[in-house]
C-alpha positions in Angstrom: 0.0 0.0 0.0 1.3 3.4 -0.9 0.8 5.7 2.1 2.1 8.9 0.6 0.7 12.3 0.1 -0.4 12.3 -3.5 -1.7 15.8 -3.7 -0.5 18.0 -0.9 -2.4 21.0 -2.4 -5.7 19.2 -2.1 -5.0 18.5 1.6 -4.1 22.1 2.3 -7.4 23.2 0.8 -9.4 21.2 3.3 -11.0 23.4 5.9 -10.5 21.7 9.3 -13.1 23.9 11.0 -16.6 22.4 11.1 -19.3 24.7 9.9 -22.5 25.4 11.9 -24.5 23.9 9.0 -22.6 20.6 9.4 -23.3 20.6 13.1 -27.0 21.2 12.5 -27.1 18.4 9.9 -26.3 15.8 12.6 -29.8 16.3 14.0 -31.2 14.8 10.8 -29.3 11.5 11.2 -31.7 8.6 11.4 -31.4 6.8 14.8 -32.4 3.4 13.5 -30.2 3.3 10.4 -27.5 1.2 12.0 -25.2 4.2 12.7 -24.7 6.3 15.8 -24.4 10.0 15.5 -20.7 9.6 15.4 -20.9 7.0 12.7 -23.5 8.6 10.4 -21.9 9.5 7.1 -23.5 13.0 6.8 -20.4 14.8 5.9 -21.5 14.6 2.3 -23.8 17.5 3.1 -21.0 19.9 3.7 -21.7 22.8 1.3 -18.1 23.0 0.0 -18.3 19.2 -0.9 -21.8 19.1 -2.4 -23.0 21.8 -4.8 -26.5 20.4 -4.9 -26.9 20.6 -1.2 -25.4 24.1 -1.3 -28.1 25.4 -3.6 -30.8 23.8 -1.5 -29.4 25.5 1.5 -29.3 28.8 -0.3 -33.0 28.5 -1.0 -33.7 27.9 2.6 -31.6 30.9 3.6 -33.5 33.1 1.0 -36.8 32.2 2.5 -37.9 29.7 -0.2 -40.0 27.0 1.5 -38.6 23.8 0.0 -38.2 21.9 3.3 -40.0 18.8 2.0 -37.8 18.5 -1.1 -34.7 19.1 0.9 -35.6 16.4 3.5 -36.4 13.9 0.7 -33.1 14.7 -1.0 -31.3 14.1 2.3 -33.0 10.7 2.9 -32.2 9.6 -0.7 -28.6 10.7 -0.4 -28.2 8.9 2.9 -29.8 5.7 1.6 -27.6 5.7 -1.5 -24.5 6.2 0.7 -25.5 3.4 3.0 -26.0 1.0 0.0 -22.6 1.9 -1.4 -20.9 1.3 1.9 -22.7 -2.1 2.3 -21.6 -3.2 -1.2 -18.0 -2.2 -0.7 -17.9 -4.0 2.7 -19.3 -7.2 1.1 -16.6 -7.1 -1.6 -13.8 -6.6 0.9 -15.0 -9.5 3.1 -15.5 -11.9 0.1 -11.8 -12.7 -0.7 -8.3 -11.8 0.3 -7.0 -8.5 -1.2 -5.8 -8.8 -4.8 -6.4 -7.5 -8.3 -9.9 -9.1 -8.5 -11.0 -7.2 -5.4 -9.7 -3.9 -6.9 -11.6 -4.5 -10.1 -14.8 -5.3 -8.1 -14.3 -2.1 -6.1 -13.9 0.0 -9.3 -17.1 -1.4 -10.7 -19.0 -0.7 -7.5 -17.7 2.8 -7.0 -15.0 4.0 -9.4 -14.6 7.3 -7.6 -15.3 6.7 -3.9 -16.2 9.8 -2.0 -14.7 10.7 1.4 -18.0 9.8 3.0 -17.9 6.3 1.5 -14.3 5.7 2.5 -15.0 6.9 6.0 -18.2 4.8 6.3 -16.4 1.6 5.1 -13.4 2.1 7.4 -15.7 2.5 10.4 -17.2 -1.0 9.7 -14.0 -2.9 9.0 -12.5 -5.2 11.6 -9.2 -6.1 9.9 -6.3 -3.7 9.8 -4.7 -5.1 6.6 -8.0 -4.9 4.7 -8.5 -1.3 6.0 -5.0 -0.3 5.0 -5.4 -1.8 1.5 -8.7 -0.1 0.9 -7.4 3.2 2.3 -4.5 3.1 -0.1 -6.7 2.0 -3.1 -9.1 4.9 -2.5 -6.3 7.4 -2.4 -4.7 6.0 -5.5 -8.0 5.8 -7.4 -9.3 9.3 -6.6 -5.9 11.1 -6.6 -7.4 12.9 -3.6 -5.8 13.2 -0.2 -7.8 11.7 2.6 -9.5 13.9 5.1 -9.0 13.8 8.9 -12.2 11.7 9.4 -10.8 9.0 7.1 -7.5 8.9 9.0 -9.3 8.8 12.3 -11.5 6.0 11.1 -8.4 4.0 10.1 -6.9 4.6 13.5 -10.0 3.4 15.1 -9.7 0.1 13.2 -6.2 -0.2 14.7 -7.5 0.5 18.2 -10.3 -2.0 17.9 -7.9 -4.8 16.7 -4.9 -3.6 18.8 -2.7 -3.9 15.7 -0.3 -1.0 15.6 2.2 -2.2 13.0 1.6 0.7 10.6 0.6 3.3 13.2 3.8 5.3 13.0 3.5 5.6 9.2 -0.1 6.8 9.5 0.7 9.3 12.2 3.6 10.6 10.1 1.3 11.2 7.2 -1.2 13.0 9.4 1.5 15.2 10.8 2.8 16.2 7.4 -0.8 17.0 6.4 -1.1 19.3 9.3 -3.5 17.5 11.6 -3.5 14.7 14.1 -5.9 12.2 15.6 -9.0 13.5 17.3 -9.2 13.4 21.1 -11.6 10.5 21.0 -9.3 8.5 18.7 -6.1 9.2 20.8 -7.9 8.1 23.9 -9.2 4.9 22.2 -5.7 4.0 21.0 -4.2 4.1 24.5 -7.3 2.5 26.1 -7.1 -0.5 23.7 -3.5 -1.1 24.9 -4.4 -0.7 28.5 -7.3 -3.2 28.2 -4.8 -5.7 26.8 -2.4 -5.0 29.7 0.2 -3.7 27.2 1.0 -0.6 29.4 4.4 -0.1 27.9 3.0 0.0 24.4 0.5 2.6 25.5 3.4 4.7 26.8 5.3 4.2 23.5 2.2 5.2 21.6 2.0 8.6 23.3 5.7 9.0 22.6 5.2 8.3 19.0 2.5 11.0 18.8 4.8 13.5 20.4 7.6 12.5 18.0 5.4 13.8 15.2 4.3 16.9 17.1 0.8 15.6 17.7 -0.9 16.6 20.9 -2.4 13.6 22.7 -5.7 14.1 24.6 -5.6 15.0 28.3 -7.6 11.8 29.1 -5.0 9.7 27.0 -2.3 10.9 29.4 -4.3 10.3 32.6 -5.4 6.9 31.4 -1.8 5.7 30.8 -0.5 7.3 34.0 -3.2 5.5 36.0 -2.3 2.2 34.2 1.4 2.7 34.9 0.7 3.2 38.6 -0.7 -0.4 38.7 2.5 -1.9 37.4 4.9 0.2 39.5 6.5 2.3 36.8 7.0 5.7 38.5 9.7 7.0 36.1 7.5 6.5 33.1 4.6 8.2 35.0 6.8 11.2 35.8 7.8 11.5 32.1 4.2 11.7 31.0 3.3 14.0 33.9 6.0 16.5 32.8 4.9 16.2 29.1 1.4 17.2 30.2 2.8 20.3 31.9 4.9 21.2 28.8 1.8 20.9 26.6 0.0 23.4 28.9 -2.4 20.9 30.4 -3.5 21.8 33.9 -2.5 19.1 36.3 -4.5 18.7 39.5 -4.0 17.4 43.0 -5.3 14.0 42.0 -2.6 13.6 39.4 0.1 14.7 41.8 -1.3 12.2 44.3 -1.1 9.4 41.8 2.5 10.1 40.9 3.6 10.7 44.5 2.0 7.4 45.6 4.0 5.5 42.9 7.4 6.9 44.1 6.5 6.6 47.8 5.5 2.9 47.4 9.0 2.2 46.0 10.6 4.0 49.0 12.0 6.8 46.7 11.5 9.5 49.3 13.5 12.2 47.5 11.5 12.0 44.3 8.2 11.9 46.2 9.1 14.9 48.4 10.3 16.8 45.3 6.9 16.4 43.7 5.2 17.5 46.9 7.3 20.7 46.9 6.5 21.2 43.2 2.8 20.9 44.0 3.0 23.4 46.8 5.0 25.9 44.6 2.1 25.7 42.0 -0.3 26.9 44.8 -2.1 23.5 45.1 -3.2 22.7 48.6 -2.8 19.1 49.7 -6.1 17.5 50.6 -7.0 14.6 53.0 -6.6 12.0 50.2 -3.0 13.1 49.5 -2.0 13.1 53.2 -3.5 9.6 53.6 -1.6 8.4 50.6 1.7 9.8 51.9 1.1 8.4 55.4 0.3 4.9 54.0 3.0 4.7 51.3 5.9 6.3 53.2 5.0 4.1 56.2 4.9 0.9 54.1 8.3 1.9 52.7 9.7 1.9 56.2 9.8 5.7 56.6 7.7 5.7 59.8 9.0 9.1 61.1 8.1 10.6 57.8 4.6 9.2 58.0 4.2 10.7 61.5 5.4 14.0 60.1 2.5 14.0 57.6 0.0 13.0 60.3 0.9 16.0 62.4 1.2 18.3 59.4 -2.3 17.4 58.3 -3.7 18.6 61.7 -1.5 21.7 61.7 -3.2 22.7 58.4 -6.6 22.5 60.0 -7.6 19.2 58.2 -9.2 16.7 60.5 -7.8 13.2 60.3 -10.5 10.7 59.1 -10.8 7.0 59.8 -8.5 6.2 56.9 -5.8 8.5 58.3 -5.9 6.9 61.7 -6.1 3.4 60.4 -3.2 3.9 58.0 -1.0 5.4 60.7 -2.0 2.6 63.1 -1.1 0.0 60.4 2.3 1.7 59.8 3.2 1.7 63.5 2.1 -2.0 63.9 4.3 -3.0 60.9 7.3 -1.1 62.4 6.8 -3.0 65.7 5.9 0.3 67.5 2.9 -1.3 69.1 2.6 1.0 72.1 2.3 4.1 69.8 -0.3 2.2 67.7 -2.4 1.4 70.8 -2.3 5.1 71.9 -3.4 6.3 68.5 -6.2 3.6 68.4 -7.4 4.9 71.8 -7.5 8.4 70.4 -9.6 7.3 67.5 -12.0 5.4 69.7 -12.4 8.1 72.5 -16.0 9.0 72.9 -16.9 7.3 69.7 -20.3 5.6 69.6 -19.9 3.6 66.4 -16.6 1.6 66.3 -14.4 1.9 63.2 -14.3 -1.8 62.1 -11.4 -1.2 59.7 -9.3 0.2 62.6 -10.2 -2.8 64.8 -9.1 -5.1 62.0 -5.8 -3.3 61.7 -5.2 -3.3 65.4 -6.1 -7.0 65.7 -3.6 -7.8 62.9 -1.0 -5.7 64.7 -1.5 -7.7 68.0 -1.4 -10.9 66.1 1.8 -10.1 64.2 3.5 -9.3 67.5 2.3 -12.6 68.9 0.0 -10.9 71.5 -3.0 -13.1 70.8 -4.6 -12.5 74.2 -4.8 -8.8 73.5 -6.2 -9.5 70.0 -8.9 -11.7 71.5 -9.8 -9.0 74.1 -10.1 -6.5 71.3 -12.5 -8.8 69.4 -14.6 -9.0 72.5 -14.5 -5.2 73.0 -15.7 -4.7 69.5 -18.5 -7.1 70.0 -19.6 -5.3 73.2 -19.7 -2.0 71.4 -22.3 -3.5 69.1 -20.1 -4.1 66.1 -19.9 -7.7 65.1 -16.3 -8.7 64.1 -16.0 -9.3 60.4 -14.5 -12.2 58.5 -11.6 -9.9 57.8 -10.7 -9.6 61.5 -10.8 -13.4 61.8 -8.8 -13.9 58.7 -6.2 -11.6 60.1 -6.0 -13.6 63.2 -5.8 -16.9 61.4 -3.0 -15.5 59.2 -0.9 -14.5 62.2 -1.6 -17.8 64.0 -0.4 -19.6 60.9 2.9 -17.6 60.8 3.5 -18.5 64.4 2.7 -22.2 63.6 -0.1 -22.3 66.2 -2.2 -24.6 64.1 -4.5 -26.1 66.9 -5.3 -22.6 68.1 -6.2 -21.5 64.6 -8.6 -24.4 64.2 -10.3 -23.5 67.4 -10.7 -19.8 66.3 -12.0 -21.2 63.0 -14.8 -23.0 64.9 -15.5 -19.9 67.1 -15.7 -17.4 64.2 -18.9 -18.9 62.8 -20.8 -17.3 65.7 -19.9 -13.8 64.2 -19.1 -14.3 60.5 -19.3 -16.9 57.9 -15.9 -18.1 56.7 -15.2 -17.1 53.1 -12.9 -18.5 50.4 -9.9 -16.6 51.8 -10.5 -18.2 55.3 -10.4 -21.7 53.9 -7.3 -20.8 51.8 -5.5 -19.5 54.9 -6.3 -22.7 56.8 -5.4 -25.0 54.0 -2.1 -23.2 53.5 -1.3 -23.4 57.2 -2.1 -27.1 57.4 -0.1 -28.0 54.3 2.9 -26.2 55.7 2.5 -28.2 58.9 2.3 -31.3 56.8 -1.2 -32.1 58.1 -2.5 -33.1 54.7 -5.4 -35.2 56.0 -6.8 -32.2 58.0 -6.3 -29.9 55.0 -8.4 -32.3 52.8 -11.1 -32.3 55.5 -11.2 -28.5 55.5 -11.5 -28.6 51.7 -14.4 -31.0 52.0 -16.0 -28.7 54.6 -15.6 -25.8 52.3 -17.4 -27.6 49.5 -20.2 -28.7 51.9 -21.1 -25.0 52.6 -21.2 -24.2 48.9 -17.7 -22.7 48.5 -15.6 -24.5 45.9 -11.8 -24.4 45.7 -10.5 -21.8 43.3 -7.2 -21.9 41.5 -5.5 -20.2 44.5 -6.7 -23.0 46.8 -5.3 -25.6 44.5 -2.1 -23.7 44.0 -1.5 -23.5 47.7 -2.0 -27.2 48.2 0.2 -28.2 45.2 3.0 -25.7 46.1 3.1 -26.8 49.8 3.0 -30.5 48.9 5.8 -30.1 46.4 7.9 -28.3 48.9 7.2 -31.1 51.4 8.2 -33.6 48.7 4.8 -35.2 48.7 4.7 -35.2 44.9 2.2 -38.1 44.3 -0.4 -36.2 46.5 0.3 -33.0 44.6 -0.1 -34.7 41.2 -3.4 -36.4 42.3 -4.8 -33.0 43.3 -3.8 -31.6 39.9 -5.3 -34.5 38.0 -8.6 -34.2 40.1 -9.1 -30.6 39.0 -12.3 -29.9 37.1 -10.9 -27.7 34.4 -14.3 -26.2 33.5 -14.7 -24.9 37.0 -11.1 -24.4 38.1 -8.6 -24.1 35.3 -4.9 -24.4 36.2 -2.8 -21.3 35.6 0.9 -20.6 35.2 1.6 -20.9 38.9 0.0 -24.3 39.1 2.2 -25.7 36.4 5.3 -23.9 37.7 5.0 -25.4 41.2 4.5 -29.0 39.8 7.2 -28.7 37.2 9.8 -27.4 39.7 8.7 -29.9 42.4 9.0 -32.9 40.1 12.3 -31.7 38.6 14.0 -31.2 41.9 13.2 -34.8 42.8 14.7 -36.1 39.6 11.4 -36.7 37.8 12.4 -34.5 34.9 10.5 -36.5 32.2 7.3 -36.0 34.2 8.2 -32.3 34.5 8.7 -32.0 30.8 5.4 -33.7 30.0 3.7 -31.1 32.3 5.5 -28.3 30.4 4.0 -29.7 27.1 0.6 -29.9 28.7 1.0 -26.2 29.8 1.6 -25.3 26.1 -1.6 -27.3 25.2 -3.5 -25.1 27.6 -2.3 -22.0 25.7 -0.4 -20.8 28.7 2.9 -19.1 28.1 5.7 -20.6 30.2 7.5 -18.0 32.3 11.2 -17.6 32.7 10.8 -19.4 36.1 9.5 -22.6 34.3 12.4 -22.6 31.8 14.9 -22.0 34.6 13.6 -24.9 36.6 13.7 -27.3 33.6 17.2 -26.3 32.6 18.6 -26.6 36.2 16.9 -29.9 36.9 18.0 -31.5 33.6 21.6 -30.5 34.3 21.3 -31.8 37.9 20.2 -35.2 36.6 23.3 -35.3 34.3 21.3 -34.7 31.2 23.0 -31.6 29.9 22.0 -32.1 26.3 18.3 -31.9 27.3 19.1 -28.8 29.3 20.6 -27.2 26.2 17.5 -28.2 24.2 15.2 -26.5 26.7 17.1 -23.2 26.3 17.0 -23.5 22.5 13.3 -24.3 22.7 12.7 -21.2 24.9 14.4 -19.0 22.2 12.4 -20.7 19.4 9.1 -20.1 21.3 10.0 -16.4 21.4 10.1 -16.3 25.2 12.5 -13.9 26.8 14.8 -15.1 29.6 15.4 -13.0 32.7 18.8 -12.5 34.3 18.2 -15.3 36.9 17.6 -17.8 34.1 20.8 -16.8 32.3 22.8 -16.9 35.5 21.4 -20.3 36.4 22.1 -21.7 32.9 25.7 -20.3 32.9 26.2 -21.9 36.4 24.9 -25.3 35.1 27.2 -25.1 32.1 30.3 -24.4 34.1 29.5 -27.2 36.5 29.1 -29.5 33.6 32.7 -28.7 32.6 31.8 -26.7 29.5 34.1 -23.7 30.2 34.0 -22.1 26.8 30.2 -22.4 26.6 30.1 -20.7 30.0 32.2 -17.8 28.8 30.0 -17.3 25.7 26.9 -17.3 27.9 28.4 -14.5 30.0 28.7 -12.5 26.9 25.2 -13.5 25.8 23.7 -11.9 28.9 24.6 -8.5 27.3 23.1 -9.5 24.0 19.7 -10.0 25.7 19.9 -6.5 27.0 20.9 -7.2 30.6 23.9 -6.0 32.5 25.8 -8.8 34.3 25.3 -8.5 38.0 27.5 -9.6 40.9 26.1 -13.1 40.8 26.9 -13.3 37.0 30.5 -12.4 37.7 30.7 -14.7 40.7 29.5 -17.7 38.6 32.0 -16.8 35.9 34.8 -16.5 38.4 33.9 -19.8 40.1 33.6 -21.6 36.8 37.0 -20.3 35.6 38.6 -21.2 38.9 37.4 -24.8 38.6 38.8 -24.8 35.0 42.2 -23.7 36.3 42.1 -20.2 35.0 43.0 -18.4 38.2 44.8 -15.5 36.5 41.6 -14.5 34.6 39.5 -14.6 37.8 41.9 -12.2 39.5 41.4 -9.7 36.6 37.6 -10.2 36.6 37.4 -9.5 40.3 39.2 -6.2 40.1 37.3 -5.3 36.9 34.1 -5.7 39.0 35.4 -3.4 41.7 36.5 -0.7 39.1 33.0 -0.8 37.5 31.5 0.1 40.8 29.8 -3.2 41.7 28.8 -3.6 45.3 30.4 -6.9 46.1 28.4 -9.2 48.4 29.5 -12.0 50.6 28.9 -14.6 47.9 31.2 -12.7 45.5 34.0 -12.4 48.0 33.6 -16.1 49.0 33.9 -17.2 45.4 37.1 -15.2 44.7 38.6 -16.1 48.1 38.0 -19.8 47.4 39.5 -19.4 43.9 42.7 -17.7 45.2 43.1 -20.4 47.9 42.8 -23.3 45.4 45.2 -21.7 43.0 47.8 -21.2 45.7 47.4 -17.4 46.1 46.6 -17.7 49.8 48.0 -14.2 50.7 45.6 -12.5 48.3 42.8 -14.6 49.8 43.8 -13.5 53.3 43.8 -9.8 52.2 40.3 -10.1 50.8 39.1 -11.6 54.1 40.4 -8.6 55.9 38.9 -6.3 53.2 35.5 -7.9 53.9 35.7 -7.0 57.6 36.6 -3.4 56.8 33.6 -3.1 54.5 31.3 -4.4 57.2 30.6 -7.8 55.5 30.7 -10.6 58.0 32.8 -13.6 56.8 30.8 -16.8 56.8 31.8 -20.4 57.4 32.6 -20.7 53.7 35.0 -17.7 53.9 36.8 -19.0 56.9 36.8 -22.6 55.6 38.5 -21.6 52.3 41.3 -19.6 54.0 41.9 -22.1 56.8 42.1 -24.9 54.2 44.4 -22.8 52.0 46.8 -22.0 54.9 46.8 -25.6 56.2 47.8 -26.9 52.7 50.9 -24.7 52.6 51.9 -25.6 56.2 51.0 -22.2 57.7 49.1 -24.0 60.5 49.5 -21.5 63.3 47.8 -18.8 61.2 45.1 -21.3 60.2 44.5 -22.1 63.8 44.3 -18.4 64.8 41.6 -17.9 62.1 39.9 -21.0 63.4 39.8 -19.5 66.9 38.6 -16.1 65.5 35.7 -17.8 63.7 34.7 -19.5 67.0 34.8 -16.3 68.9 32.5 -14.6 66.4 30.0 -17.4 66.7 30.4 -18.7 63.2 28.9 -22.2 63.1 32.0 -24.3 62.1 31.4 -27.5 60.1 33.2 -30.8 59.7 35.0 -29.5 56.6 37.0 -26.9 58.6 37.9 -29.4 61.3 39.0 -31.9 58.6 41.3 -29.2 57.0 43.1 -28.7 60.3 43.3 -32.5 61.1 44.8 -33.0 57.7 47.2 -30.0 58.0 48.5 -30.9 61.5 48.7 -34.6 60.5 50.8 -34.1 57.4 53.5 -32.2 59.4 53.6 -34.8 62.1 51.8 -32.8 64.8 49.7 -35.8 65.7 48.7 -34.6 69.2 47.2 -31.3 67.8 45.4 -33.3 65.1 43.9 -35.5 67.9 42.8 -32.4 69.9 41.0 -31.0 66.8 39.3 -34.3 66.3 38.2 -34.5 70.0 36.8 -30.9 69.8 34.9 -31.8 66.7 33.1 -34.6 68.5 32.5 -32.5 71.6 30.6 -30.0 69.4 28.2 -32.8 68.5 29.6 -33.1 64.9 30.4 -36.5 63.4 33.8 -36.9 61.7 33.3 -38.1 58.1 35.3 -40.6 56.2 37.6 -37.9 54.9 38.4 -36.7 58.5 39.2 -40.2 59.6 41.4 -40.8 56.5 43.4 -37.7 57.3 44.1 -38.9 60.8 44.9 -42.4 59.7 47.3 -41.2 57.0 49.1 -39.1 59.6 49.5 -42.0 62.0 50.7 -44.3 59.2 53.3 -41.8 58.0 54.5 -41.6 61.6 54.6 -45.4 61.6 52.2 -45.5 64.6 50.3 -48.4 63.0 48.9 -49.8 66.2 47.3 -46.4 66.9 46.0 -46.3 63.4 44.3 -49.7 63.9 42.7 -48.4 67.1 41.3 -45.4 65.2 40.1 -47.7 62.4 38.1 -49.7 64.9 36.7 -46.5 66.5 35.7 -45.3 63.0 33.6 -48.4 62.4 32.1 -48.3 65.9 30.9 -44.7 65.2 29.1 -45.9 62.1 31.4 -44.3 59.6 31.9 -46.7 56.8 35.6 -47.0 55.5 36.1 -46.5 51.8 38.8 -47.7 49.4 41.2 -44.9 50.5 40.8 -46.0 54.1 41.8 -49.6 53.4 44.6 -48.4 51.1 46.1 -46.3 54.0 45.9 -49.2 56.5 47.3 -51.7 54.0 50.1 -49.3 53.2 50.9 -48.8 56.9 51.0 -52.5 57.6 53.3 -53.1 54.6 55.6 -50.3 55.8 56.1 -52.1 59.1 56.4 -55.4 57.2 53.2 -56.9 58.6 52.3 -58.4 55.3 50.1 -61.1 56.6 47.9 -58.6 58.4 47.8 -56.5 55.3 46.5 -59.5 53.4 43.7 -59.8 55.9 42.6 -56.2 55.3 42.9 -56.9 51.5 40.5 -59.7 51.8 38.1 -57.7 54.2 38.1 -54.8 51.7 36.9 -57.0 48.9 34.3 -58.7 51.1 32.9 -55.2 51.8 32.3 -54.8 48.1 35.1 -52.2 47.7 37.2 -52.3 44.5 41.0 -51.7 45.2 42.4 -48.8 43.4 45.8 -48.5 41.8 47.5 -47.3 45.0 46.0 -50.3 46.9 47.2 -52.7 44.3 50.7 -51.2 44.1 51.0 -51.1 47.9 49.9 -54.8 48.2 52.1 -56.0 45.3 55.1 -54.1 46.7 54.6 -55.5 50.2 54.2 -59.1 49.0 57.2 -58.8 46.8 59.4 -57.3 49.5 58.3 -60.1 51.8 59.5 -62.6 49.3 56.0 -63.8 48.4 56.5 -63.1 44.7 54.0 -65.7 43.5 51.2 -64.0 45.4 52.3 -60.6 44.3 52.4 -61.8 40.7 48.9 -63.2 41.0 47.6 -59.9 42.2 49.5 -58.0 39.5 48.0 -60.3 36.8 44.5 -59.9 38.3 44.9 -56.1 38.3 45.8 -56.1 34.6 43.0 -58.5 33.7 40.5 -56.1 35.3 41.7 -53.3 33.0 44.0 -51.7 35.5 47.0 -49.8 34.2 49.9 -50.2 36.6 52.1 -47.1 37.1 55.9 -46.9 37.2 56.1 -47.7 40.9 54.0 -50.9 40.4 56.1 -52.1 37.5 59.4 -51.4 39.2 58.3 -53.2 42.4 57.3 -56.3 40.5 60.6 -56.3 38.5 62.6 -56.0 41.7 60.5 -58.8 43.4 60.9 -61.2 40.5 64.6 -60.5 40.2 65.2 -61.1 43.9 63.2 -64.4 43.6 65.6 -65.6 40.9 62.9 -65.3 38.1 65.2 -63.2 36.0 63.6 -63.8 32.5 60.1 -63.0 33.9 61.5 -59.9 35.3 63.1 -59.0 32.0 59.9 -59.5 30.1 58.1 -57.2 32.5 61.0 -54.8 32.0 60.4 -54.7 28.3 56.6 -54.2 28.9 57.4 -51.3 31.2 59.5 -49.6 28.5 56.8 -50.2 25.8 54.2 -48.5 28.0 56.4 -45.5 28.5 56.8 -45.9 32.2 60.1 -44.9 33.9 62.6 -47.5 34.9 64.4 -46.7 38.2 68.2 -47.0 38.4 67.8 -49.3 41.5 65.5 -51.6 39.5 68.0 -51.8 36.6 70.9 -52.7 39.0 68.8 -55.5 40.7 67.6 -56.9 37.4 71.1 -56.7 35.9 72.5 -58.7 38.8 69.8 -61.3 38.5 70.4 -61.7 34.7 74.1 -62.2 35.2 73.4 -64.9 37.9 71.0 -66.6 35.4 73.7 -66.3 32.6 71.2 -64.3 30.4 74.1 -62.3 29.0 72.3 -60.9 25.9 69.5 -59.5 28.1 72.0 -58.3 30.6 73.8 -56.3 27.9 70.5 -54.6 27.0 69.8 -53.7 30.6 73.4 -52.5 31.1 73.1 -50.2 28.0 69.8 -48.7 29.3 71.4 -48.3 32.8 74.3 -46.3 31.2 71.8 -44.1 29.3 69.9 -43.4 32.5 73.2 -42.5 34.2 74.2 -40.2 31.4 70.8 -38.4 31.4 71.0 -38.0 35.1 74.5 -36.6 34.9 73.5 -34.2 32.1 70.5 -32.9 34.0 72.7 -31.7 36.9 74.3 -29.1 34.6 71.1 -27.9 33.0 
């Protein structure tokens, strides 16, 4: 369609001012002709457009009585116009737009008048059809469209909420020197607001302003009111200032709406600035504005500011009303300033004959929130004595507070008592069901649901959502699924929250396929999955080790046209890094920016943690300081991540500096912070500093865990400070903590290295008595210790016990056992174990090969030792000098001179390489 000005001169000739005659002609529109006054195509009787009508009008003005003829001409003209419009609409609705439609239109009306075009547009319900017809009429008549035609086209867009070509139409209207009528501009924004596309309504007004079009006053107020419901104060303020720039007179009500939006968000300076602006414009604050300020500033935690408005109101001679008192009482209760709230309540009730039920409800809620239920019950009785029956709201407030304090039995008693005063409503039952599900009293919750249905109240989607969500969190998934399946979708249709709770609950318990089927069912219900749903699916697929499915979910989200939020992108990046896909994790960090988000502290922390695990410590150092330079406020999680990374990469001094920096900035180090630094210091033998930090953490009341104790046991044990390791272990158990298998292994390893094998065996026995099951490493440590003190027979006993326990020996265990048996002269048994190890797919290391070669050589099995020697060389394992010497001696004794020559040559090569390495 060609939306261009074909004849600018024709448009400029159009007189935008309506004549008095045209205004009078509207009275002659027929009320039962299918048009309203606004819709009647009577503009054909404008004198400038219709010479015939002009002459008839002249006769009337000259006193010629031709009223009957004029009326008949009017009716005939109107009927002809209606028939033409009907015919054109039928043609347009018969087939898709194309050459055949254009030919049919030309035959029907080869030169459509403005009135016909306007009449047709007012009937059409499809934007594309309207645009095609609009362009065809302009091209056919070579006449520019009038404002009525443009306004009619815009009304089609408003009705269908299709604004694809809106900017082009507004640009043409602006070039022609006119804009949408007030009615049309209001309808355009109202259509967006009704569809809950508030941001589009804001953008629509900005588009009008872009083309110097003045939106209607009501268009502004409609969008400002809509923005207030979605908490967009900055956009509201933009429109508010635009109204002032256009010369619209803003009133106290508008100021109140915008001030409320800023106050609700706790943006005190902006709200106070607007108040000052209002006063400078000579507007006097009314009771409504004061009530709004008291309520909003109070809820934002600015209690003293709310008090200031309360006193200022009275100072200006305005009497506080029930809303004022009740709002202030509610603010004080929420701030735990209960005594002040009680004083104010007493002021309100002084000499009052009719109690303020709303104030009673607020005060009862205040007592309940503070856990003062006796006072709340007394207030209920006092209200009753004053002749005001407590409402269901008062009882619901009490039940809510009892639920938060987990006083379930008392809540059930109040529920029974309340029926004397008020009938429980749907909210009452929802509060009780929520409370009972949280307390895992499912049977009672189901009974309450049945009671609810018995009195004619049926569970709504909120009731079902409460039950499903609480059951999922209590891991009672089968019960949650049964409630979902029992839903009557005609009466109670599941919504996004229903599906989200179930999908997340199932996924967290590893039932990801069931969760995905629910996701597909959600799509079948024409519900749009939120970012929370996609986040849950991605995280849970990765947690189950199905990373490919996790990637598919992300791609499917993009394909569906859904937009992720920053939480989803952070979660996905975290999952990818944990799955070992470092480069993919890097690219996802960059992808955050392409989605229009700015990486937050959590984004950087995940990136740093992922790179640390991948061994990229240098990069993490640079990223951390880049965060600080960019002004990010680093939280405890960010510090912990970087401190842990520095410790694991050996940069313990830098980690220690960051720990001190945290304290200076007022961030309290957690058990994770202390644990990382203590472990880092213990690993580099700075045990006294590690112990000082350990004592510091205890003095600050940090709840220390088994990991920290294990780090110290390991550190002290490795440097032979066995007594201190024992003391740490003893303290651990005195704190009520249970040493885990890692803790025991650290202590056992220290004892074995100190050759205190008897003490190690006592510890091994204690470990089993304390129900801590030994693992492969535990047995390897004990077997190694026994072999070191040449107790090979006892080592064999532990070897057998280990296998009976179903534990598979690892390479260290095999090497230790083979070496021990070989050194004890039991080469045959050592060889059997060696062969068994290889048969099971084990790959012996250099130590294992050298041990066997030495054992076979000492047992005078020289050729077998030589064959193993060759195998060792083929596998690329190192041959020790000592092994070569022992083997060479055995080969000489066995008179295997050829093999001895080869071993001798290799021994010389080893000696040469060792000699050369000394001078490198």
